[in-house]
N, C-alpha and C positions, 0 to 999 in steps of 0.2 A: 039732831039739831044742836045738842050740847057741844059736840066736837066741831062744829062748823066754825070756820073762821069768821072774823068780823066783817069780811068783805074787802073792799078796796081800801088801801091806806089813805090816810088823810092827805090832802093836797099840800105839797111842800113848796115853799116859795123859791123862785129861781135864784141861784146864787151868782155871785160875780165871777166865779171860777171859769175855767175853760169849757167851752161848749164842744160837744162831740164833733170831731172832724175839723175843728177850727185851726188846730196846730198842724194839721197835715199839709196845709198849703204853704207853710214857711219853708225856706231853703234848707234849714237845719233838719227839719222833719223829713223832707224829701230825700236828702242824702242818707239819713239814717234808714229810711225805708229801702233805699237802693242797696245799702250795705246788707241789710237783713235779707232782702230778696236774693242778693248775690250769694250770701252764705247758704241760704236754703237751696238755691240752684246748685251750688258746688256740692253740698251734702247729697242732694238727690242724684247728681251726676256720678259722684263716687260710689253711692249705693248701687246705682244701676250698673256701673262698670264692674263693681265687685260681684254682683249677681251674674252678670254676663260671663265674667271670668270663671266663676264657680261652675256655671252651667257648662262652659267649654271644657273645663278641667274634668268634671264628672263624665261628660260625653267621651272625652279622650280616654279616660281610664276604663270606661265601659267598653269602648271599641278595642282597647288594648287587651282587656280580659277576654273579649269575644274572639279576637285574633289568636290569642294563645290557646283558647279552647278549640278553635277550628284547627290549628296546627297540631295540637295533641290528638284530636280525633282523626285527622288525616294520617298521622304517623301510626296510630293504632290500626286504622283500616289497612294501611300498607303492610304492617306486620302481620295482620290477620290473613291478607292475601298471600304473603310469603309463606306463612305457616301452613295454610291450606294447600298451596302448591307443593311444598316439601312433603306434606303428608301423602298427597296423591302420588307424587313421584316415588316415594318410598314404597307405597302400596303396590304401584305398578311394577317396580323393580323386584319386590318380593314375589309377586305373582309370576313374573317372567322367570325368575330363578326357580320357583317351584315347578313351573311348566317344563323348564329345561331339564331339571332333575328327573321329573316323571318321564319325559321323552327318552332320556338316557337309560333309565331303568327298563322301559318298555323295549328299547333296542337290545339291551343286554338279555332280557328274558326271551325275546324273539331269537337272538343268536343262540342261546342255550337250547332252545327248543329245536332249532334247525340242526344243531350238533347232535342232539339226542336222537333225532330222526335219522341222521346220517349214520350214527353208531350202531344202528340195528336194534334199537329199543332194548338194550340189555340193562335191565334194572338191577339194583343191588341184591334183591332177593334171588333173582335168576343167577347172579354171579355166586352167591353163597351156596347154592345147590351143587355147584361144581366141586366144592371142597368138602372133605369128610368132617373136619372139626373147625370150630371157631378158634382163632388164635388167642383171643382174649381170655375166654373162660375155659378153654380146652374141653368143650363139650361138643356133642353132636349138633349139627345145625338144625336137626329136626326136633331138638329138645324143647319141650313145652312144660316148664316148671319142674323137671326132674332134678334131683340132687345127686351129688357124688357120695353123700354120706349114707351108710346102710341104715335101714329102718330099725334094726335091732340095737344099734349103738345108742348109748346114753351119755350125756355130758354130766359130769359130777361137778357141782358148783364148788369153787375154791381150788380146783386142781386143774392141771393142764392136760389131763388125760380124758380120753373118751373110751368107755368100756362098751 
């Protein structure tokens, strides 16, 4: 109750000054209102145009960025396809080369086997039995670990003699 205002203010007498809306009907007031309205209209129009231009600019930059991104993705996809094709091509070429080499080796082995069969199956061991001595070591071909050195001979370290 203490903080409550005193209520309505006391009644003030009417003054001889202008009454609300009385000057609006004069020709000077109307032209002034028209000018103010025109200024407000122009400001609103320029603001709306600026916002529209800004939206169009933002949209065009966004579309440009998206177009660049799509082009970049398209180029990456094409490069990926090219790399995959090259990898598959190289793999196939290496497999064909390996197969060709294997086939050549098999033909060579088959040819050698046929020649061996035609030669009468004379193995190296069979050929060695025909000769008395091996020409490399001058030993008998039947030698199995035998030496040319007598068992009674001894090597004296530091000399070139064997006693």
